[in-house]
C-alpha positions in Angstrom: -25.0 46.6 51.5 -25.0 42.8 51.3 -27.3 43.0 48.3 -24.9 45.4 46.6 -21.9 43.0 47.2 -24.0 40.1 45.9 -24.8 42.0 42.7 -21.1 42.9 42.4 -20.1 39.2 42.7 -22.7 38.2 40.2 -21.4 40.8 37.7 -17.9 39.5 38.2 -18.9 35.9 37.7 -20.9 36.9 34.6 -17.8 38.7 33.2 -15.6 35.7 34.1 -18.1 33.3 32.4 -18.2 35.5 29.3 -14.4 35.6 29.3 -14.2 31.8 29.4 -16.9 31.4 26.8 -15.0 33.8 24.5 -11.8 31.7 25.0 -13.8 28.5 24.3 -15.4 30.0 21.2 -12.0 31.3 19.9 -10.4 27.9 20.5 -13.2 26.0 18.7 -13.2 28.5 15.9 -9.4 28.2 15.5 -9.8 24.4 15.6 -12.6 24.5 13.0 -10.6 26.8 10.7 -7.5 24.5 11.0 -9.6 21.4 10.1 -11.2 23.3 7.2 -7.8 24.4 5.9 -6.6 20.8 6.1 -9.6 19.6 4.2 -9.2 22.2 1.5 -5.5 21.2 1.1 -6.5 17.6 0.6 -9.2 18.5 -1.8 -6.9 20.7 -3.9 -4.3 17.9 -4.0 -7.1 15.5 -5.0 -8.2 17.8 -7.9 -4.6 18.3 -9.1 -3.9 14.5 -9.0 -7.0 13.7 -11.0 -6.1 16.4 -13.5 -2.4 15.6 -14.1 -1.3 17.1 -17.4 -3.9 19.8 -17.2 -3.6 23.2 -15.5 -6.4 24.3 -13.1 -6.8 28.0 -12.4 -7.2 29.3 -8.8 -10.7 30.5 -9.8 -11.7 27.1 -11.2 -10.5 25.3 -8.0 -12.3 27.9 -5.8 -15.6 27.4 -7.7 -15.4 23.6 -7.7 -14.5 23.4 -4.0 -16.7 26.2 -2.8 -14.0 28.2 -1.1 -12.2 31.5 -1.7 -9.2 32.0 -4.0 -7.2 33.0 -0.9 -8.0 29.6 0.6 -6.8 27.9 -2.6 -3.5 29.9 -2.5 -2.9 28.9 1.1 -3.6 25.3 0.3 -1.1 25.4 -2.6 1.6 26.9 -0.3 0.9 24.3 2.4 1.3 21.5 -0.2 4.6 23.0 -1.4 5.8 23.2 2.2 5.2 19.4 2.4 7.5 18.9 -0.6 4.8 18.4 -3.2 5.9 19.8 -6.6 3.1 22.2 -7.6 3.9 24.4 -10.6 2.1 27.6 -11.2 2.1 30.4 -13.8 0.2 33.6 -13.9 -2.9 33.3 -16.0 -2.7 29.5 -16.6 -3.1 28.0 -13.1 -1.6 25.2 -11.1 -0.5 21.6 -12.0 1.6 18.9 -10.4 5.0 18.5 -12.1 5.6 15.2 -14.0 8.5 14.4 -11.6 6.3 14.8 -8.5 6.2 11.4 -6.8 4.6 12.6 -3.6 2.9 9.8 -1.6 -0.1 11.1 0.5 -3.4 9.7 1.6 -5.2 12.3 -0.5 -3.1 11.5 -3.5 -3.8 7.8 -3.3 -7.5 8.4 -2.7 -7.8 10.6 -5.7 -6.8 7.7 -8.0 -8.7 4.9 -6.3 -11.5 3.0 -8.2 -12.0 0.4 -5.5 -15.1 0.0 -3.3 -13.3 -1.0 -0.1 -9.5 -1.5 -0.5 -7.6 1.6 0.3 -10.7 3.8 1.1 -9.3 4.0 4.6 -5.6 4.7 4.0 -2.8 5.9 6.3 0.6 7.0 5.2 3.6 6.8 7.6 7.0 8.4 7.1 8.6 5.4 8.7 7.8 2.2 10.5 9.5 -1.0 11.3 7.2 -3.2 9.2 3.8 -2.3 7.8 2.5 -5.8 8.5 3.6 -5.6 12.1 2.1 -2.1 12.5 -1.3 -3.3 11.3 -1.2 -6.4 13.6 -0.2 -4.4 16.7 -2.1 -1.1 16.2 -4.9 -1.4 13.7 -6.3 -4.9 13.3 -8.8 -4.6 16.1 -10.1 -1.1 15.2 -10.1 -0.9 11.4 -12.4 -2.5 8.8 -11.4 -4.8 6.0 -9.5 -3.0 3.3 -7.6 -0.6 5.6 -4.3 0.1 3.9 -1.1 1.2 5.6 1.7 2.6 3.4 5.2 3.6 4.6 7.8 5.7 2.9 10.4 3.6 4.6 10.6 0.4 6.6 13.4 -0.2 9.0 12.5 -3.9 9.6 10.7 -5.0 6.5 10.1 -8.8 6.4 9.7 -11.5 3.8 9.0 -15.2 3.9 11.0 -17.6 6.2 12.1 -14.7 8.4 14.1 -13.0 5.7 14.6 -9.2 5.7 13.2 -7.0 2.9 15.2 -3.9 2.1 12.9 -0.8 2.0 14.9 2.4 1.4 12.9 5.7 1.3 11.6 6.8 -2.1 12.7 3.7 -4.0 9.6 1.5 -3.5 6.0 1.1 -2.5 5.7 -0.6 0.8 2.1 -1.3 1.9 -0.1 -3.7 3.8 -3.8 -4.4 3.6 -6.1 -5.7 6.4 -8.3 -8.5 5.3 -11.2 -10.5 6.9 -11.3 -13.4 4.5 -14.0 -16.1 4.4 -11.4 -18.7 3.7 -10.2 -21.8 5.5 -6.7 -21.7 6.8 -5.7 -24.3 4.2 -6.6 -21.9 1.4 -4.9 -18.8 2.9 -2.0 -19.2 0.4 -4.5 -18.2 -2.3 -4.4 -14.6 -0.9 -0.7 -14.6 -1.7 -1.5 -15.9 -5.2 -4.0 -13.1 -5.7 -1.5 -10.5 -4.6 1.1 -11.8 -7.0 -1.3 -11.8 -9.9 -2.6 -8.3 -9.0 1.0 -6.9 -9.0 1.7 -8.6 -12.3 -1.4 -7.0 -13.8 -0.7 -3.6 -12.4 3.0 -3.6 -13.7 1.9 -4.7 -17.2 -0.8 -2.0 -17.3 1.5 0.8 -16.1 5.0 -0.2 -17.3 4.2 -2.1 -20.5 6.1 -5.4 -19.7 4.9 -8.7 -18.4 6.6 -9.9 -15.2 6.4 -13.5 -13.9 6.0 -15.2 -10.6 8.5 -17.4 -8.8 6.5 -19.8 -6.6 5.2 -18.9 -4.2 5.4 -15.1 -3.7 8.1 -13.3 -5.7 7.4 -11.2 -8.8 10.4 -11.3 -11.2 11.6 -10.0 -14.5 14.5 -11.7 -16.2 15.3 -13.4 -12.9 15.4 -10.1 -11.0 13.1 -9.7 -8.0 10.8 -6.7 -8.4 8.3 -7.5 -5.6 8.0 -9.5 -2.4 4.7 -10.6 -0.8 4.0 -11.7 2.8 0.7 -12.9 4.1 0.2 -13.4 7.8 -2.9 -14.4 9.7 -4.4 -14.4 13.2 -6.3 -17.6 14.0 -8.9 -18.1 16.7 -7.6 -20.6 19.2 -10.9 -22.5 19.9 -12.3 -22.7 16.3 -9.2 -22.6 14.2 -10.9 -20.0 12.0 -9.0 -17.1 10.4 -9.7 -14.0 12.5 -8.0 -11.6 10.1 -5.1 -11.6 7.6 -2.5 -9.0 6.8 -1.2 -8.9 3.2 2.1 -7.1 2.8 3.4 -6.0 -0.6 6.8 -4.4 -1.4 7.6 -3.3 -5.0 10.9 -1.8 -6.1 10.3 1.2 -8.4 13.9 2.4 -8.5 17.1 1.1 -6.8 20.3 2.6 -5.6 22.2 -0.6 -5.7 25.1 0.8 -3.6 22.6 1.4 -0.8 21.5 -2.3 -0.8 22.9 -5.0 1.4 25.6 -6.9 -0.6 23.6 -10.2 -0.7 20.6 -8.4 -2.2 22.3 -6.6 -5.0 22.7 -9.6 -7.3 19.0 -10.6 -7.1 17.1 -7.3 -6.8 15.5 -5.5 -9.7 13.3 -2.6 -10.2 10.6 -1.3 -12.5 13.1 1.3 -13.8 15.4 -1.4 -14.9 12.9 -2.6 -17.5 10.7 0.4 -18.4 11.0 4.0 -19.1 7.5 4.5 -17.8 7.9 4.1 -14.1 4.6 4.9 -12.4 4.3 7.2 -9.4 4.0 5.4 -6.1 0.4 6.6 -5.5 -0.6 5.5 -9.0 0.9 2.1 -8.5 -0.7 1.7 -5.1 -4.2 2.5 -6.6 -3.7 0.1 -9.5 -2.5 -2.8 -7.3 -5.4 -2.2 -4.9 -7.9 -2.2 -7.8 -6.6 -5.4 -9.3 -6.4 -7.1 -5.8 -9.9 -6.2 -4.9 -11.3 -7.8 -8.0 -9.4 -11.0 -7.4 -10.1 -11.1 -3.7 -13.9 -10.8 -4.4 -13.9 -13.8 -6.6 -11.6 -15.7 -4.2 -13.9 -15.0 -1.3 -16.9 -16.4 -3.2 -15.2 -19.8 -3.1 -14.2 -19.9 -6.8 -10.5 -20.4 -6.9 -10.3 -21.7 -10.5 -9.8 -18.4 -12.4 -7.1 -17.2 -10.0 -5.4 -20.5 -10.0 -5.3 -20.7 -13.8 -3.9 -17.1 -14.2 -1.3 -17.7 -11.4 -0.2 -20.9 -13.2 0.3 -19.2 -16.5 2.6 -16.6 -14.9 4.9 -19.1 -13.1 8.4 -18.8 -14.4 9.7 -22.1 -13.1 7.4 -24.7 -14.8 9.4 -27.3 -16.8 12.7 -25.8 -15.6 15.5 -27.1 -13.3 15.4 -25.6 -9.8 17.2 -25.9 -6.6 15.0 -26.8 -3.7 16.2 -25.7 -0.3 14.5 -26.8 2.9 15.6 -26.6 6.5 17.0 -30.1 6.4 18.0 -30.6 2.7 18.9 -29.1 -0.6 18.6 -30.8 -3.9 18.2 -30.3 -7.6 14.9 -31.0 -9.3 12.7 -30.3 -12.2 9.7 -28.1 -11.5 6.7 -30.0 -13.0 3.4 -28.2 -12.0 1.3 -27.0 -9.1 -1.6 -29.0 -7.7 -5.1 -27.7 -6.9 -4.0 -26.8 -3.4 -1.2 -24.6 -4.8 1.6 -26.9 -3.8 4.5 -27.3 -6.1 5.3 -30.7 -7.7 8.9 -31.4 -8.4 10.8 -34.4 -9.6 14.2 -35.4 -8.2 17.0 -36.7 -10.5 16.1 -40.3 -9.5 12.5 -39.8 -10.7 11.0 -39.5 -7.3 8.3 -36.8 -7.1 7.9 -34.4 -4.2 5.0 -32.2 -3.3 6.1 -29.0 -1.7 4.0 -26.7 0.4 4.5 -23.0 0.8 6.4 -21.9 4.0 8.9 -24.8 4.1 11.0 -24.3 1.0 12.6 -21.8 -1.3 13.5 -22.2 -4.9 16.6 -20.9 -6.6 16.3 -20.8 -10.4 
């Protein structure tokens, strides 16, 4: 009798074990299928992004990605549910509509030509500040080149503690994590590199040449298109730079009525000066490419090429400016920048001043 009861208990335990194994298998299978569907969706978006202007059939996508046409259809429907504008017509396939300005990690990745910058990219719907988010949440765990992009910033920041207006859909707001081999005294050259990279990208995509207002603003006809903020963490004992966070905000389109009143008069956008406004993903990929090239040269210790290009793009050389410091404000003539990137100005009485970044602002 005892042997019979024992065998009965064993059979019950066996059935219970099989039941739990079935649940575990089902759960793992569902998880794997979910991950696979997510990967297919991103791969479909990547293929559509790389083929803008060309239709791709469901069969072609299925063959290239090694999945079923049903999986392609589900991926397309998932993309549409996320607000991505995918057009389809029977017999001719799928394409992204020209007006689609979706901003996704897969979309940015599809356009990247970099080796490091942006290869690890995260898109947030909203954050206070992309710079602050990297410093607080990602600096210790992510490698150099990690890029954080937000659709909207609620507490965007510029130099000298100023705010940076960051409405949703109107601009590109991104920060890049850097591990520079530069001394603290040359950290301002990262800002120079970013300003030049933005100017290059805008010229390539929009067809006009913006300029730079020392030290970190990109302008067109005295309207601010872009602001740049470089922040660094410094090791207390050695004084060496542990990491830097480079924040870039570019206005693509502006709803001036939504801007703070003090910003309306000085803000500009790419749409103000070009009919060819790039998509945000396209602009991000272009800026990251240009920045990586300049950063590589800068990290080698050769600042001369960057310095020369930055100088040619300065809009204030030889012009009257208003210098504003915490203690003073005075008119001057902007003469040049020195090898350290400091601005040289001459007061009306002939006295020259050398201005370092971080302590002044210039009003043209």
